[in-house]
N, CA, C and O atoms as a MOPAC input file, in Angstrom:
PM7 MOZYME 1SCF
protein

 N      0.85700 1    -1.14300 1     0.30900 1
 C     -0.19700 1    -0.24000 1    -0.12200 1
 C      0.71200 1     1.67500 1     0.31100 1
 O      0.91900 1     2.35000 1     1.31900 1
 N      0.83100 1     1.72800 1    -0.38700 1
 C      1.69000 1     3.48400 1    -1.01100 1
 C      0.55400 1     4.71600 1    -0.13500 1
 O     -0.66300 1     4.81800 1     0.02400 1
 N      1.54100 1     5.34600 1     0.19200 1
 C      1.26500 1     6.40000 1     0.67400 1
 C     -0.63200 1     7.04100 1     0.51100 1
 O     -1.58200 1     7.11000 1     1.29200 1
 N     -0.35500 1     7.46900 1    -1.24400 1
 C     -2.09200 1     7.52100 1    -0.95500 1
 C     -2.76200 1     7.10400 1    -0.85000 1
 O     -3.82200 1     7.73000 1    -0.83100 1
 N     -2.76600 1     5.38000 1    -0.65300 1
 C     -3.65700 1     4.72000 1    -0.71800 1
 C     -4.03100 1     4.40600 1     0.67500 1
 O     -5.13200 1     4.03700 1     1.08300 1
 N     -2.77100 1     4.64000 1     1.44800 1
 C     -2.98700 1     5.17300 1     2.92100 1
 C     -3.69400 1     6.05100 1     3.75700 1
 O     -4.23400 1     5.73700 1     4.81800 1
 N     -3.66700 1     7.40800 1     3.12800 1
 C     -4.20500 1     8.31200 1     3.37100 1
 C     -5.56600 1     8.44000 1     2.88100 1
 O     -6.37600 1     8.99900 1     3.62100 1
 N     -6.07400 1     7.85800 1     1.35200 1
 C     -7.16000 1     8.05600 1     1.43100 1
 C     -7.90000 1     6.88500 1     2.10400 1
 O     -9.09600 1     6.94100 1     1.82100 1
 N     -7.60300 1     5.87000 1     2.87900 1
 C     -8.04300 1     4.84600 1     4.03100 1
 C     -8.49100 1     5.94300 1     5.21300 1
 O     -9.63400 1     6.08800 1     5.64800 1
 N     -7.64000 1     6.46600 1     5.50300 1
 C     -7.93800 1     7.27700 1     6.82500 1
 C     -8.97400 1     7.98100 1     6.63000 1
 O     -9.34500 1     8.52000 1     5.58700 1
 N     -9.66100 1     7.97100 1     8.11000 1
 C    -10.95700 1     8.58900 1     8.09300 1
 C    -10.84100 1    10.09600 1     8.50600 1
 O    -10.02700 1    10.54800 1     9.31200 1
 N    -12.10300 1    11.02300 1     7.59400 1
 C    -11.54600 1    12.80500 1     7.63400 1
 C    -12.38600 1    12.85900 1     8.79900 1
 O    -13.50200 1    12.41900 1     9.07300 1
 N    -10.94900 1    13.96400 1     9.78900 1
 C    -11.55500 1    14.91800 1    10.82100 1
 C    -12.35100 1    16.36200 1     9.87100 1
 O    -11.81800 1    16.89900 1     8.90000 1
 N    -13.45000 1    16.68100 1    10.34800 1
 C    -14.25100 1    17.67400 1    10.26300 1
 C    -14.49600 1    18.69800 1    11.17900 1
 O    -15.52400 1    18.74500 1    11.85400 1
 N    -13.52000 1    19.59100 1    11.23600 1
 C    -13.28100 1    21.20200 1    12.19200 1
 C    -14.35700 1    22.17800 1    11.39600 1
 O    -14.69900 1    22.19600 1    10.21300 1
 N    -14.71400 1    22.91000 1    12.43400 1
 C    -15.72600 1    23.79500 1    12.35600 1
 C    -15.15100 1    25.71700 1    12.68800 1
 O    -14.88200 1    26.18500 1    13.79500 1
 N    -15.12100 1    26.29700 1    11.64200 1
 C    -14.48200 1    27.69600 1    12.33200 1
 C    -15.23900 1    28.66200 1    11.56600 1
 O    -15.29000 1    28.81800 1    10.34600 1
 N    -15.98400 1    29.46200 1    12.77400 1
 C    -16.44900 1    30.82700 1    12.75700 1
 C    -15.67400 1    32.04400 1    12.24800 1
 O    -14.59800 1    32.12800 1    12.84000 1
 N    -15.90700 1    33.24800 1    11.13300 1
 C    -15.11400 1    33.83300 1    11.01500 1
 C    -15.60700 1    34.93000 1    11.40300 1
 O    -15.68800 1    35.85600 1    10.59500 1
 N    -16.13700 1    35.11400 1    12.98800 1
 C    -16.58100 1    36.39800 1    13.26700 1
 C    -17.49100 1    36.20300 1    13.84300 1
 O    -17.94100 1    35.08100 1    13.61100 1
 N    -18.10300 1    36.82500 1    14.61100 1
 C    -20.03000 1    36.71300 1    14.76200 1
 C    -20.61600 1    37.71700 1    14.30000 1
 O    -20.23500 1    38.46600 1    13.40000 1
 N    -22.04400 1    37.77100 1    15.22500 1
 C    -23.19600 1    38.68700 1    15.16600 1
 C    -22.66700 1    40.07400 1    15.35000 1
 O    -22.99200 1    40.87400 1    14.47200 1
 N    -22.21800 1    40.33500 1    15.93200 1
 C    -21.61700 1    41.62700 1    16.72700 1
 C    -20.62100 1    42.04800 1    15.83600 1
 O    -19.97500 1    43.03800 1    16.18100 1
 N    -20.29800 1    41.40300 1    14.54200 1
 C    -19.45700 1    42.18200 1    13.39200 1
 C    -18.21600 1    42.33300 1    13.94400 1
 O    -17.42000 1    43.10200 1    13.40700 1
 N    -17.77500 1    41.42500 1    15.41300 1
 C    -15.99200 1    41.22700 1    15.33900 1
 C    -15.83500 1    40.27300 1    14.71800 1
 O    -16.53200 1    39.29500 1    14.44700 1
 N    -13.98700 1    40.87700 1    14.28100 1
 C    -13.14300 1    40.16600 1    13.04500 1
 C    -12.67200 1    38.87000 1    14.32800 1
 O    -11.78700 1    39.22200 1    15.10800 1
 N    -13.13200 1    37.75000 1    14.47000 1
 C    -12.89600 1    36.81400 1    15.42700 1
 C    -12.58200 1    35.91800 1    14.55900 1
 O    -13.00700 1    36.01300 1    13.40800 1
 N    -11.56000 1    34.59900 1    15.05800 1
 C    -11.65000 1    33.29200 1    14.82500 1
 C    -12.42400 1    32.35500 1    15.65600 1
 O    -12.45800 1    32.99500 1    16.70700 1
 N    -12.89100 1    31.56600 1    15.82200 1
 C    -13.43900 1    30.74700 1    16.57900 1
 C    -13.78200 1    28.97300 1    16.14800 1
 O    -14.53400 1    28.33900 1    15.40800 1
 N    -12.73000 1    28.73100 1    17.11400 1
 C    -11.91900 1    28.46400 1    17.83700 1
 C    -10.95100 1    29.35400 1    17.29900 1
 O    -10.88800 1    29.49400 1    16.07700 1
 N    -10.03400 1    30.09800 1    18.21400 1
 C     -9.14600 1    31.22900 1    17.67500 1
 C     -7.62900 1    30.07300 1    17.96300 1
 O     -6.53900 1    30.63200 1    17.84100 1
 N     -7.61300 1    28.33600 1    18.37600 1
 C     -6.16800 1    27.76300 1    18.10000 1
 C     -6.46200 1    26.53700 1    17.52000 1
 O     -7.52900 1    25.99400 1    17.80500 1
 N     -5.64400 1    25.99100 1    16.71300 1
 C     -6.22800 1    24.58100 1    15.99300 1
 C     -5.31100 1    23.75000 1    16.39500 1
 O     -4.40600 1    24.06000 1    17.16900 1
 N     -5.55200 1    22.15300 1    15.68500 1
 C     -4.07200 1    21.75100 1    16.33000 1
 C     -4.49700 1    20.60400 1    15.61600 1
 O     -5.71800 1    20.45100 1    15.61700 1
 N     -3.73500 1    19.62700 1    14.91600 1
 C     -3.83800 1    18.84200 1    13.88600 1
 C     -2.88200 1    17.70800 1    13.92500 1
 O     -1.86700 1    17.78800 1    14.61700 1
 N     -3.21700 1    16.40900 1    13.05100 1
 C     -2.37000 1    15.61200 1    13.05200 1
 C     -1.67300 1    15.47000 1    11.82100 1
 O     -2.44500 1    15.53200 1    10.86400 1
 N     -0.70400 1    15.33100 1    11.57000 1
 C      0.60400 1    14.92400 1    10.38500 1
 C     -0.10300 1    13.76700 1     9.80000 1
 O      0.04300 1    12.75400 1    10.48400 1
 N     -0.83800 1    13.61000 1     8.72000 1
 C     -0.96200 1    12.12800 1     7.97400 1
 C     -2.51100 1    11.86500 1     7.92500 1
 O     -3.02100 1    11.10200 1     7.10500 1
 N     -3.28700 1    12.63900 1     8.97600 1
 C     -4.64700 1    12.49200 1     8.84100 1
 C     -5.39600 1    13.83700 1     8.48300 1
 O     -5.17100 1    14.90900 1     9.04600 1
 N     -6.41600 1    13.61700 1     7.36000 1
 C     -7.52900 1    14.36700 1     6.41700 1
 C     -8.00500 1    15.29000 1     7.60800 1
 O     -7.82000 1    15.06900 1     8.80400 1
 N     -8.78100 1    16.57400 1     6.93500 1
 C     -9.31900 1    16.97500 1     7.60800 1
 C    -10.35000 1    17.87300 1     6.74100 1
 O     -9.89100 1    18.43800 1     5.74800 1
 N    -11.98600 1    18.06900 1     7.12400 1
 C    -12.21300 1    19.02900 1     6.26500 1
 C    -12.87600 1    20.09800 1     6.95400 1
 O    -13.80200 1    19.90500 1     7.74200 1
 N    -12.27100 1    21.55600 1     6.57600 1
 C    -12.51600 1    22.55600 1     7.70200 1
 C    -13.87100 1    22.79200 1     6.57100 1
 O    -14.00100 1    22.62400 1     5.35900 1
 N    -15.01300 1    23.40000 1     7.97800 1
 C    -15.79500 1    24.27700 1     7.42500 1
 C    -16.04400 1    25.60800 1     7.96100 1
 O    -16.44400 1    25.79200 1     9.11100 1
 N    -15.84200 1    26.39500 1     7.24900 1
 C    -15.78400 1    27.91300 1     7.35500 1
 C    -17.34100 1    28.46100 1     7.25500 1
 O    -18.19200 1    28.17100 1     6.41500 1
 N    -17.42100 1    29.27600 1     8.29600 1
 C    -18.96700 1    29.62700 1     8.77500 1
 C    -18.57800 1    31.60200 1     8.94500 1
 O    -17.69800 1    31.90900 1     9.74800 1
 N    -18.97300 1    32.22500 1     8.50800 1
 C    -18.99800 1    33.77300 1     8.47600 1
 C    -20.74300 1    34.28900 1     9.20300 1
 O    -21.90600 1    34.23700 1     8.80300 1
 N    -20.34600 1    34.55500 1     9.89400 1
 C    -21.63200 1    34.84300 1    11.16400 1
 C    -22.00300 1    36.16400 1    11.03200 1
 O    -23.12700 1    36.63800 1    11.19600 1
 N    -20.91800 1    36.76100 1    10.70400 1
 C    -20.41400 1    38.62400 1    10.84200 1
 C    -21.27600 1    39.22000 1     9.62700 1
 O    -21.67600 1    38.49100 1     8.71900 1
 N    -21.49300 1    40.37600 1     9.66700 1
 C    -22.16200 1    41.40500 1     8.79100 1
 C    -20.80700 1    41.76700 1     7.70800 1
 O    -20.86200 1    42.68400 1     6.88900 1
 N    -19.70800 1    40.93900 1     7.86900 1
 C    -18.57900 1    41.68100 1     7.31900 1
 C    -18.16500 1    40.75800 1     6.64100 1
 O    -18.53900 1    39.60700 1     6.86600 1
 N    -17.30100 1    41.06000 1     5.66300 1
 C    -17.02400 1    39.83100 1     4.62500 1
 C    -15.49700 1    39.52400 1     4.82500 1
 O    -14.79100 1    40.53000 1     4.89300 1
 N    -14.82500 1    38.23600 1     4.93800 1
 C    -13.79300 1    38.08800 1     5.41000 1
 C    -12.82900 1    37.31800 1     4.31400 1
 O    -13.40900 1    36.40900 1     3.72100 1
 N    -11.28900 1    37.56200 1     3.90700 1
 C    -10.43500 1    37.18500 1     2.93300 1
 C     -9.43900 1    36.62700 1     3.78200 1
 O     -8.66900 1    37.04900 1     4.64500 1
 N     -9.78500 1    35.24300 1     3.10500 1
 C     -8.17200 1    34.06900 1     3.59400 1
 C     -7.53600 1    33.84900 1     2.58900 1
 O     -7.94500 1    33.83300 1     1.42800 1
 N     -6.20400 1    33.61400 1     3.09700 1
 C     -5.61500 1    32.49500 1     2.14900 1
 C     -4.68300 1    31.39600 1     3.45000 1
 O     -4.76900 1    31.54800 1     4.66900 1
 N     -3.93800 1    30.45400 1     2.80900 1
 C     -3.43500 1    29.56400 1     3.07300 1
 C     -2.31300 1    29.15500 1     2.42000 1
 O     -2.11300 1    28.64700 1     1.31700 1
 N     -1.37900 1    29.60000 1     3.65600 1
 C      0.18700 1    29.20900 1     2.27000 1
 C      0.45400 1    27.83500 1     3.11100 1
 O      1.35100 1    27.06500 1     2.76700 1

């Protein structure tokens, strides 16, 4: 089994992140995330704030 097969066979973790709050504060909730190397994650971003957010991931 190669690395791609192993990763495809692993369970996907799901993380929910809010990009602000209804009061319009530009905050991340939760404000700290930890991940395990080699595990797949699906990150759900929600913006309950009336202000748009722009995100880049490096």
